[in-house]
C-alpha beads as a LAMMPS data file, in Angstrom:
LAMMPS data file: protein, C-alpha beads

380 atoms
379 bonds

1 atom types
1 bond types

-500.0 500.0 xlo xhi
-500.0 500.0 ylo yhi
-500.0 500.0 zlo zhi

Masses

1 110.0

Atoms # bond

1 1 1 320.724 404.144 183.474
2 1 1 318.013 406.639 184.895
3 1 1 317.786 409.847 182.473
4 1 1 316.535 413.582 184.226
5 1 1 313.599 414.437 182.510
6 1 1 311.217 417.539 183.235
7 1 1 308.104 416.388 183.726
8 1 1 306.372 419.191 181.522
9 1 1 308.536 417.704 178.484
10 1 1 307.072 414.442 179.065
11 1 1 303.151 416.056 179.008
12 1 1 304.288 418.759 176.340
13 1 1 305.283 415.452 173.707
14 1 1 302.339 413.729 174.983
15 1 1 299.879 416.650 173.619
16 1 1 301.847 417.413 171.178
17 1 1 300.594 414.029 169.292
18 1 1 297.048 414.600 170.446
19 1 1 296.869 412.630 173.362
20 1 1 296.887 413.374 177.058
21 1 1 299.014 411.253 179.510
22 1 1 296.074 408.689 180.134
23 1 1 296.613 407.680 176.241
24 1 1 299.885 405.977 176.579
25 1 1 300.160 404.332 179.950
26 1 1 299.455 400.886 178.633
27 1 1 302.798 401.246 176.955
28 1 1 304.544 403.121 178.950
29 1 1 303.295 401.555 182.458
30 1 1 305.647 403.719 184.432
31 1 1 304.913 406.887 182.198
32 1 1 302.907 408.960 185.314
33 1 1 305.362 407.759 187.772
34 1 1 308.013 409.982 185.465
35 1 1 305.483 412.460 184.827
36 1 1 304.881 413.502 188.738
37 1 1 308.714 413.181 189.476
38 1 1 308.820 409.921 191.250
39 1 1 311.127 407.640 188.741
40 1 1 313.018 408.833 185.619
41 1 1 313.315 406.901 182.698
42 1 1 316.079 404.921 181.366
43 1 1 317.691 406.136 178.198
44 1 1 316.351 403.176 176.244
45 1 1 312.627 404.017 177.753
46 1 1 313.245 407.685 176.675
47 1 1 313.968 406.542 173.337
48 1 1 310.862 404.720 172.643
49 1 1 308.530 407.588 174.479
50 1 1 310.052 409.874 172.061
51 1 1 309.591 407.163 168.884
52 1 1 305.685 406.793 170.361
53 1 1 305.043 410.477 170.409
54 1 1 307.089 411.310 167.219
55 1 1 308.949 413.996 169.245
56 1 1 312.751 414.272 168.177
57 1 1 314.698 412.795 171.512
58 1 1 316.966 416.199 171.857
59 1 1 313.634 417.965 172.875
60 1 1 313.371 415.915 176.184
61 1 1 316.772 417.534 176.671
62 1 1 315.703 421.471 176.949
63 1 1 315.168 423.126 179.703
64 1 1 311.157 423.593 178.880
65 1 1 308.820 422.818 175.939
66 1 1 309.680 424.534 172.384
67 1 1 307.300 426.837 170.425
68 1 1 307.354 424.882 167.418
69 1 1 306.546 427.155 164.680
70 1 1 305.372 426.492 161.147
71 1 1 308.093 426.090 158.857
72 1 1 306.180 427.737 156.138
73 1 1 303.468 430.745 155.931
74 1 1 300.344 429.597 157.484
75 1 1 297.179 429.860 155.467
76 1 1 294.479 427.929 156.697
77 1 1 291.234 429.225 158.184
78 1 1 289.085 426.743 159.593
79 1 1 291.785 423.751 160.358
80 1 1 293.822 426.776 162.157
81 1 1 291.510 427.646 164.633
82 1 1 290.727 423.965 165.461
83 1 1 294.180 423.002 165.643
84 1 1 295.978 425.757 167.924
85 1 1 299.426 423.720 166.965
86 1 1 300.845 421.519 164.176
87 1 1 301.239 417.992 164.732
88 1 1 303.738 415.916 164.097
89 1 1 302.501 414.682 161.238
90 1 1 301.795 418.537 159.540
91 1 1 304.970 418.986 160.574
92 1 1 307.426 415.907 159.824
93 1 1 305.287 416.020 156.197
94 1 1 306.641 419.623 155.479
95 1 1 310.284 419.344 157.049
96 1 1 310.589 415.805 154.422
97 1 1 309.021 418.006 151.444
98 1 1 311.225 420.594 151.995
99 1 1 315.011 418.295 152.361
100 1 1 313.793 416.121 149.061
101 1 1 313.039 419.961 147.678
102 1 1 316.471 421.113 148.855
103 1 1 317.753 418.114 146.975
104 1 1 316.284 418.308 144.088
105 1 1 317.321 421.975 143.658
106 1 1 321.000 421.355 143.885
107 1 1 320.208 418.721 141.033
108 1 1 318.905 420.797 138.635
109 1 1 321.279 423.556 139.138
110 1 1 323.906 421.453 138.961
111 1 1 322.274 420.091 135.573
112 1 1 322.311 423.744 134.224
113 1 1 318.606 423.938 134.575
114 1 1 317.051 426.826 134.220
115 1 1 314.399 428.480 136.542
116 1 1 310.641 428.098 135.464
117 1 1 308.783 431.073 134.211
118 1 1 305.998 430.819 135.666
119 1 1 307.040 430.946 139.384
120 1 1 306.014 433.697 140.769
121 1 1 305.115 435.370 137.287
122 1 1 301.321 436.189 138.866
123 1 1 300.074 438.992 141.724
124 1 1 296.919 439.009 143.504
125 1 1 295.789 442.026 141.286
126 1 1 296.024 440.172 138.427
127 1 1 292.743 439.156 136.462
128 1 1 291.400 435.551 137.420
129 1 1 290.299 434.797 134.365
130 1 1 293.510 435.732 132.390
131 1 1 295.402 434.144 135.017
132 1 1 293.755 430.935 134.937
133 1 1 294.301 430.310 131.278
134 1 1 297.906 431.090 131.099
135 1 1 297.923 428.470 133.700
136 1 1 295.766 425.622 131.815
137 1 1 297.992 426.344 128.758
138 1 1 301.206 426.337 130.919
139 1 1 299.597 422.723 131.723
140 1 1 297.816 421.375 128.937
141 1 1 294.536 421.027 131.125
142 1 1 291.716 421.618 129.350
143 1 1 288.200 420.893 130.333
144 1 1 288.097 418.614 127.250
145 1 1 290.366 416.261 127.611
146 1 1 289.514 415.850 131.339
147 1 1 285.319 415.447 130.650
148 1 1 286.805 411.824 128.654
149 1 1 288.031 410.372 131.839
150 1 1 285.293 408.195 133.722
151 1 1 286.822 408.179 136.884
152 1 1 288.242 411.139 139.143
153 1 1 291.272 408.891 140.076
154 1 1 291.848 408.725 136.429
155 1 1 291.706 412.779 135.600
156 1 1 293.219 413.267 139.054
157 1 1 296.482 411.208 137.707
158 1 1 296.355 413.141 134.577
159 1 1 296.316 416.411 136.605
160 1 1 299.398 415.247 138.829
161 1 1 300.999 414.239 135.660
162 1 1 300.692 417.575 133.116
163 1 1 302.045 419.636 136.656
164 1 1 305.293 417.225 136.473
165 1 1 305.234 418.181 133.064
166 1 1 305.661 421.125 133.336
167 1 1 308.712 420.854 135.895
168 1 1 306.629 420.858 139.141
169 1 1 306.877 418.210 142.224
170 1 1 303.617 416.722 143.314
171 1 1 303.641 414.894 145.858
172 1 1 300.295 413.285 147.180
173 1 1 299.908 410.519 150.213
174 1 1 297.802 410.244 153.136
175 1 1 300.417 409.047 155.425
176 1 1 304.099 410.311 156.647
177 1 1 306.660 408.654 154.364
178 1 1 305.367 405.231 154.059
179 1 1 304.159 404.597 157.826
180 1 1 300.854 403.245 157.496
181 1 1 300.093 404.250 161.399
182 1 1 300.975 408.197 160.766
183 1 1 297.428 409.028 159.045
184 1 1 297.317 412.587 157.436
185 1 1 294.171 414.536 158.673
186 1 1 292.431 416.583 155.957
187 1 1 290.529 418.740 158.448
188 1 1 293.747 420.038 159.930
189 1 1 295.301 420.813 156.503
190 1 1 294.800 420.205 152.563
191 1 1 298.307 420.742 151.227
192 1 1 300.834 423.315 150.518
193 1 1 302.919 424.541 148.367
194 1 1 306.771 425.092 148.413
195 1 1 307.566 427.716 146.221
196 1 1 310.876 427.560 144.123
197 1 1 312.327 429.108 141.035
198 1 1 313.781 425.757 140.332
199 1 1 311.889 423.264 142.312
200 1 1 308.735 424.422 143.079
201 1 1 306.979 421.328 145.376
202 1 1 303.188 420.999 146.001
203 1 1 301.851 418.706 148.556
204 1 1 298.295 416.960 148.287
205 1 1 296.778 415.541 151.395
206 1 1 296.274 412.251 150.064
207 1 1 293.762 411.381 152.840
208 1 1 291.138 413.699 151.366
209 1 1 288.487 412.748 148.313
210 1 1 290.000 412.782 145.034
211 1 1 287.646 415.505 143.873
212 1 1 288.920 417.592 146.615
213 1 1 292.181 416.730 145.727
214 1 1 291.606 418.334 142.358
215 1 1 290.668 421.690 143.839
216 1 1 293.636 421.334 146.365
217 1 1 296.572 420.520 143.785
218 1 1 294.632 424.039 141.826
219 1 1 294.692 425.913 144.966
220 1 1 298.676 424.849 145.488
221 1 1 299.466 425.640 141.426
222 1 1 298.058 429.890 142.214
223 1 1 300.518 429.676 144.703
224 1 1 303.253 428.784 143.164
225 1 1 302.232 431.360 139.952
226 1 1 302.388 433.867 142.865
227 1 1 305.693 432.628 144.550
228 1 1 304.073 432.018 147.741
229 1 1 304.867 428.926 149.940
230 1 1 302.133 428.271 152.315
231 1 1 300.124 425.634 153.799
232 1 1 296.408 425.667 153.580
233 1 1 293.213 424.028 154.195
234 1 1 291.445 425.756 150.858
235 1 1 287.577 424.043 151.246
236 1 1 286.046 427.736 151.978
237 1 1 285.539 428.403 148.244
238 1 1 285.236 432.181 148.891
239 1 1 284.309 432.226 152.373
240 1 1 288.436 433.204 153.054
241 1 1 289.333 435.939 155.196
242 1 1 292.694 436.419 153.602
243 1 1 293.245 437.955 149.969
244 1 1 296.269 435.236 149.154
245 1 1 293.668 432.504 149.898
246 1 1 290.497 434.518 148.241
247 1 1 292.436 434.566 145.016
248 1 1 294.175 431.257 145.031
249 1 1 290.374 430.243 145.297
250 1 1 289.072 431.997 142.742
251 1 1 291.851 431.016 140.445
252 1 1 291.831 427.502 141.331
253 1 1 287.760 427.474 140.221
254 1 1 288.252 428.784 137.316
255 1 1 291.454 426.432 136.393
256 1 1 288.781 423.977 136.923
257 1 1 285.712 425.312 136.041
258 1 1 285.973 427.873 133.126
259 1 1 283.151 430.213 133.468
260 1 1 282.687 430.648 129.787
261 1 1 282.414 426.811 129.481
262 1 1 280.266 426.668 132.756
263 1 1 277.924 428.709 131.430
264 1 1 277.324 426.757 128.300
265 1 1 276.930 423.627 130.455
266 1 1 274.518 424.890 133.397
267 1 1 270.618 424.969 132.685
268 1 1 268.818 428.002 133.954
269 1 1 265.559 425.895 133.370
270 1 1 266.297 423.341 135.697
271 1 1 267.622 423.383 139.631
272 1 1 271.012 423.611 140.541
273 1 1 270.764 420.408 142.506
274 1 1 269.109 418.138 139.573
275 1 1 272.243 419.163 137.720
276 1 1 274.877 418.961 140.176
277 1 1 276.001 415.407 139.068
278 1 1 276.037 415.923 135.963
279 1 1 278.213 419.244 136.111
280 1 1 280.725 417.323 138.828
281 1 1 281.199 414.196 136.402
282 1 1 281.946 416.914 133.331
283 1 1 284.517 418.572 135.407
284 1 1 285.587 415.971 137.894
285 1 1 285.591 418.354 141.106
286 1 1 283.536 417.960 144.006
287 1 1 279.772 419.353 144.831
288 1 1 281.363 421.877 146.667
289 1 1 283.075 423.654 143.518
290 1 1 280.351 423.255 141.352
291 1 1 277.964 425.177 143.719
292 1 1 280.583 428.264 143.906
293 1 1 280.656 428.511 140.414
294 1 1 276.739 428.148 140.148
295 1 1 276.529 431.176 142.698
296 1 1 279.470 432.725 141.004
297 1 1 276.974 432.808 138.109
298 1 1 274.008 434.200 139.951
299 1 1 272.098 431.282 139.506
300 1 1 271.535 430.673 143.232
301 1 1 271.528 433.407 146.688
302 1 1 273.930 433.446 149.206
303 1 1 271.767 431.893 151.720
304 1 1 270.737 429.293 149.281
305 1 1 274.534 428.338 148.866
306 1 1 275.953 428.345 152.344
307 1 1 272.808 426.036 153.020
308 1 1 273.405 423.482 150.556
309 1 1 277.624 424.367 150.978
310 1 1 277.304 422.792 154.616
311 1 1 274.717 420.094 153.247
312 1 1 277.429 418.783 151.024
313 1 1 280.311 419.344 153.316
314 1 1 278.983 417.016 155.748
315 1 1 278.124 414.549 153.098
316 1 1 281.531 414.471 151.990
317 1 1 283.035 413.878 155.147
318 1 1 282.283 410.114 154.097
319 1 1 284.548 410.618 151.335
320 1 1 287.979 410.364 152.245
321 1 1 290.209 408.681 150.359
322 1 1 292.398 405.538 151.111
323 1 1 296.667 405.393 150.634
324 1 1 296.619 401.632 150.190
325 1 1 296.650 399.884 146.623
326 1 1 300.422 398.529 145.015
327 1 1 303.488 399.967 146.946
328 1 1 305.207 400.021 143.641
329 1 1 302.525 402.008 141.936
330 1 1 302.049 404.394 144.352
331 1 1 304.843 405.610 145.904
332 1 1 306.055 407.848 142.828
333 1 1 302.620 409.945 143.222
334 1 1 303.284 409.467 147.016
335 1 1 307.427 411.696 146.508
336 1 1 306.563 413.055 142.900
337 1 1 307.727 410.499 139.982
338 1 1 309.797 413.042 138.707
339 1 1 311.906 413.365 142.030
340 1 1 311.632 409.795 142.335
341 1 1 313.625 409.438 138.531
342 1 1 316.003 411.866 139.159
343 1 1 317.362 411.002 142.773
344 1 1 317.145 407.209 141.445
345 1 1 319.528 407.810 139.020
346 1 1 321.561 410.049 140.241
347 1 1 322.094 407.036 143.247
348 1 1 322.779 404.362 140.257
349 1 1 325.396 407.213 138.689
350 1 1 327.060 407.462 141.820
351 1 1 326.686 410.974 142.358
352 1 1 323.937 410.281 145.107
353 1 1 324.534 407.762 147.921
354 1 1 321.802 405.017 148.784
355 1 1 321.748 406.462 152.788
356 1 1 320.435 409.966 151.163
357 1 1 318.196 407.862 148.473
358 1 1 316.569 406.092 150.514
359 1 1 315.408 408.735 153.605
360 1 1 313.645 410.515 150.923
361 1 1 312.264 408.253 149.026
362 1 1 311.237 406.425 152.321
363 1 1 312.215 403.046 151.942
364 1 1 314.195 400.799 153.783
365 1 1 315.587 397.511 152.163
366 1 1 318.072 397.624 148.798
367 1 1 315.312 395.380 147.260
368 1 1 312.756 397.523 147.870
369 1 1 314.767 400.671 146.045
370 1 1 315.314 398.210 142.864
371 1 1 312.333 397.204 142.472
372 1 1 311.618 400.759 142.397
373 1 1 314.071 401.588 139.823
374 1 1 313.120 398.353 137.588
375 1 1 309.513 400.037 137.650
376 1 1 311.173 403.144 136.089
377 1 1 313.296 401.188 134.062
378 1 1 316.326 402.629 135.534
379 1 1 317.976 399.372 137.608
380 1 1 321.524 398.883 136.436

Bonds

1 1 1 2
2 1 2 3
3 1 3 4
4 1 4 5
5 1 5 6
6 1 6 7
7 1 7 8
8 1 8 9
9 1 9 10
10 1 10 11
11 1 11 12
12 1 12 13
13 1 13 14
14 1 14 15
15 1 15 16
16 1 16 17
17 1 17 18
18 1 18 19
19 1 19 20
20 1 20 21
21 1 21 22
22 1 22 23
23 1 23 24
24 1 24 25
25 1 25 26
26 1 26 27
27 1 27 28
28 1 28 29
29 1 29 30
30 1 30 31
31 1 31 32
32 1 32 33
33 1 33 34
34 1 34 35
35 1 35 36
36 1 36 37
37 1 37 38
38 1 38 39
39 1 39 40
40 1 40 41
41 1 41 42
42 1 42 43
43 1 43 44
44 1 44 45
45 1 45 46
46 1 46 47
47 1 47 48
48 1 48 49
49 1 49 50
50 1 50 51
51 1 51 52
52 1 52 53
53 1 53 54
54 1 54 55
55 1 55 56
56 1 56 57
57 1 57 58
58 1 58 59
59 1 59 60
60 1 60 61
61 1 61 62
62 1 62 63
63 1 63 64
64 1 64 65
65 1 65 66
66 1 66 67
67 1 67 68
68 1 68 69
69 1 69 70
70 1 70 71
71 1 71 72
72 1 72 73
73 1 73 74
74 1 74 75
75 1 75 76
76 1 76 77
77 1 77 78
78 1 78 79
79 1 79 80
80 1 80 81
81 1 81 82
82 1 82 83
83 1 83 84
84 1 84 85
85 1 85 86
86 1 86 87
87 1 87 88
88 1 88 89
89 1 89 90
90 1 90 91
91 1 91 92
92 1 92 93
93 1 93 94
94 1 94 95
95 1 95 96
96 1 96 97
97 1 97 98
98 1 98 99
99 1 99 100
100 1 100 101
101 1 101 102
102 1 102 103
103 1 103 104
104 1 104 105
105 1 105 106
106 1 106 107
107 1 107 108
108 1 108 109
109 1 109 110
110 1 110 111
111 1 111 112
112 1 112 113
113 1 113 114
114 1 114 115
115 1 115 116
116 1 116 117
117 1 117 118
118 1 118 119
119 1 119 120
120 1 120 121
121 1 121 122
122 1 122 123
123 1 123 124
124 1 124 125
125 1 125 126
126 1 126 127
127 1 127 128
128 1 128 129
129 1 129 130
130 1 130 131
131 1 131 132
132 1 132 133
133 1 133 134
134 1 134 135
135 1 135 136
136 1 136 137
137 1 137 138
138 1 138 139
139 1 139 140
140 1 140 141
141 1 141 142
142 1 142 143
143 1 143 144
144 1 144 145
145 1 145 146
146 1 146 147
147 1 147 148
148 1 148 149
149 1 149 150
150 1 150 151
151 1 151 152
152 1 152 153
153 1 153 154
154 1 154 155
155 1 155 156
156 1 156 157
157 1 157 158
158 1 158 159
159 1 159 160
160 1 160 161
161 1 161 162
162 1 162 163
163 1 163 164
164 1 164 165
165 1 165 166
166 1 166 167
167 1 167 168
168 1 168 169
169 1 169 170
170 1 170 171
171 1 171 172
172 1 172 173
173 1 173 174
174 1 174 175
175 1 175 176
176 1 176 177
177 1 177 178
178 1 178 179
179 1 179 180
180 1 180 181
181 1 181 182
182 1 182 183
183 1 183 184
184 1 184 185
185 1 185 186
186 1 186 187
187 1 187 188
188 1 188 189
189 1 189 190
190 1 190 191
191 1 191 192
192 1 192 193
193 1 193 194
194 1 194 195
195 1 195 196
196 1 196 197
197 1 197 198
198 1 198 199
199 1 199 200
200 1 200 201
201 1 201 202
202 1 202 203
203 1 203 204
204 1 204 205
205 1 205 206
206 1 206 207
207 1 207 208
208 1 208 209
209 1 209 210
210 1 210 211
211 1 211 212
212 1 212 213
213 1 213 214
214 1 214 215
215 1 215 216
216 1 216 217
217 1 217 218
218 1 218 219
219 1 219 220
220 1 220 221
221 1 221 222
222 1 222 223
223 1 223 224
224 1 224 225
225 1 225 226
226 1 226 227
227 1 227 228
228 1 228 229
229 1 229 230
230 1 230 231
231 1 231 232
232 1 232 233
233 1 233 234
234 1 234 235
235 1 235 236
236 1 236 237
237 1 237 238
238 1 238 239
239 1 239 240
240 1 240 241
241 1 241 242
242 1 242 243
243 1 243 244
244 1 244 245
245 1 245 246
246 1 246 247
247 1 247 248
248 1 248 249
249 1 249 250
250 1 250 251
251 1 251 252
252 1 252 253
253 1 253 254
254 1 254 255
255 1 255 256
256 1 256 257
257 1 257 258
258 1 258 259
259 1 259 260
260 1 260 261
261 1 261 262
262 1 262 263
263 1 263 264
264 1 264 265
265 1 265 266
266 1 266 267
267 1 267 268
268 1 268 269
269 1 269 270
270 1 270 271
271 1 271 272
272 1 272 273
273 1 273 274
274 1 274 275
275 1 275 276
276 1 276 277
277 1 277 278
278 1 278 279
279 1 279 280
280 1 280 281
281 1 281 282
282 1 282 283
283 1 283 284
284 1 284 285
285 1 285 286
286 1 286 287
287 1 287 288
288 1 288 289
289 1 289 290
290 1 290 291
291 1 291 292
292 1 292 293
293 1 293 294
294 1 294 295
295 1 295 296
296 1 296 297
297 1 297 298
298 1 298 299
299 1 299 300
300 1 300 301
301 1 301 302
302 1 302 303
303 1 303 304
304 1 304 305
305 1 305 306
306 1 306 307
307 1 307 308
308 1 308 309
309 1 309 310
310 1 310 311
311 1 311 312
312 1 312 313
313 1 313 314
314 1 314 315
315 1 315 316
316 1 316 317
317 1 317 318
318 1 318 319
319 1 319 320
320 1 320 321
321 1 321 322
322 1 322 323
323 1 323 324
324 1 324 325
325 1 325 326
326 1 326 327
327 1 327 328
328 1 328 329
329 1 329 330
330 1 330 331
331 1 331 332
332 1 332 333
333 1 333 334
334 1 334 335
335 1 335 336
336 1 336 337
337 1 337 338
338 1 338 339
339 1 339 340
340 1 340 341
341 1 341 342
342 1 342 343
343 1 343 344
344 1 344 345
345 1 345 346
346 1 346 347
347 1 347 348
348 1 348 349
349 1 349 350
350 1 350 351
351 1 351 352
352 1 352 353
353 1 353 354
354 1 354 355
355 1 355 356
356 1 356 357
357 1 357 358
358 1 358 359
359 1 359 360
360 1 360 361
361 1 361 362
362 1 362 363
363 1 363 364
364 1 364 365
365 1 365 366
366 1 366 367
367 1 367 368
368 1 368 369
369 1 369 370
370 1 370 371
371 1 371 372
372 1 372 373
373 1 373 374
374 1 374 375
375 1 375 376
376 1 376 377
377 1 377 378
378 1 378 379
379 1 379 380
């Protein structure tokens, strides 16, 4: 049985997913006939097309293509100019994080949990240095401890762990749910924050380099301290036109590279480039952040900063991270260890359904759920 679908909706679904109609013809040989109105797809064909384009099936029965709005404030600058509409991958990532947040908020409320005092405790008029100091104290995230780690991965894992210990849910992955065919693009977004007094969520695009992820996490933490939700690209480091983003950039840089410590580490007798890598290793941040702090120190001109910044930005494009690895080790990072432990415990106790747990964790098999439970020491 054929289904009547407006051709504009079919073309819109292709473009929404970043491809023209020709990009799907090899999978749907009759697609051009559908688009021209010469024929219509069957329900089974339409369902397959919806799945291929990551489009909710109900959209194809609308009278015209919908205008999809970002579900949270959009603070992006560079990325927003390049992407005139949010991709299905970005939207679906935000939606699933909102669903996890909603579940965890109810979980905390039922358990009698209290609001986290730091959420919404800051204002953009607050002093950057003192705000970053309060954040470091709340997170117990000092430079000395970070400098001891041999790799960025270890430092990032520690940073995430400290944020979760403070009560946040930190989710870090480079794919949508566990679909290895749906990669997140760091050039579209680097992270977002979903502020909430009981269940603040930070998402970090795991397809980015580890050093960039460090800054994204710090930047999104500043958003939580403001009580502001939003999606960001957080890579302009001072080139922001938005007051909120400019303040969050400044706080993130001070959180990761405190100027008092940096002033003692930077040697004015050497050129900035000569000591760049040593400073990067100490603070476990990208060269872009170090360059920004050198500018803040007054040891480099604006013109030289932007010249070096653009050079480093181009070089770092080849340093994206992989989302591979052992599933049972990476999954708690992808969905938040705090969240995973809560929903697994709730499910085994009978307060949450296995269907809900599978959906929010992104697993399909009972054996997978049991193995995840065993890794947390929580199986029956």
